[in-house]
N, C-alpha and C positions, 0 to 999 in steps of 0.2 A: 359893362358898367353903364348904368343909365345916366341920363343927362344931369339929373340933380346931384348924383354922387360925384360925377366928374367935376361939376361946378364947386362942390364942397372941397375936393382935393385941390383944385386950382385956386380956390379962395383962401387956403391956409397960408399964413404968413411965411414968406420966403420961397414958397414953391414956384411962383412965376419967375422970380429972379434966378433960382437954381436952374430951371429949364432954359431960360434965356442964355445963361452963361455956359451951359453944358452943350453948346453946339459942337464943341470939340471935347474929347475925353479929358475929364478933370477928376482929381482926387477929392475926397471929402475935405481934406485940409486946404486944398486950393480954393474950393468953393467957400469954405468957412472964412478964409483970409480975405478973399476978394469981395465977398458980399457982407462981411462983418456980421456973420451968423455964428453964435456959439457952437462949438464943435459937436456937442451932444445933440443939440437941436438939428444941426446939419445932418447927422446920421439918421435921426428920426424922419426927417423930411425925405432923405434919399430912400429910405425903406418905404415910406408912403408912396412916393412917386414910382418906384420900381414895382410895387404891388399893383399900382394902377396902370402899368405898362406904358408910362410916359417917359420913363428913364430906364436905361439898361446898364447892367454891369458890362463894361466894354472889354476890359483887359486887366491884367495884373502886371504892373511895371516896376522897374527898379527906381527908387527915389534917389535924390541927391545924397541922402544919408546911407545909401546902399541897402535899403530895406524894400521888400516887396509891398506895394500898396495897390489897392483896387482903384480903378478909374471908371468913371461913369459918363455916359453921354445920353442926350435925349433921343427918344425914339420917334419924335414927331417934328413936323415942320410947321404945322399950323393947327389952330383950334378955332372953330367957328361955332358960336352959340346963337341959336334961333329961338325966339320966344314967339309962339303963335297959338292963338285960340286956347290958352291955358296949358299948353304943352311946352316943354323945354327939350330941345334937341341939341346935341353937341356932335359936330362932325370933326373928326380928327384926321388930318392928313399925315400919314406916316412918313418917316424918313425915306427918301428915294432909294429904291432897291439897287440902283446902279452904284450909289455911294456905298451901300453896305457891301456889295460884292468887291468893290475896289479896296475897301478897308480890310476885308478878309484876305485878299490877295497880298496886300501890304504886310499884314501880320504874318502870313505864311513865309514871305520872303525874309522878314526880319528875325525869324526864329532860328 
């Protein structure tokens, strides 16, 4: 994804807040409730962020109501935007690989 497209995604209402709150796995309902985002909008934003590889489907967990729900978390730690000589560049620092491996080990143990 080029820098301009990345800025467009990040500039959409609620996307930065969703990414900020999704440092831990969260369901769409949790994101909607915590951020006061209409649930339909929240699902659209989740889809947009996952398509941009900024958010990932993390797991499917059992809710308090005993239903399976999808949970999402961000794939990134940091986004840096540079404007220079008419160009826009966006550098994305992905989530640390160590964290991802620990999460995978934890999921395996809990299954």
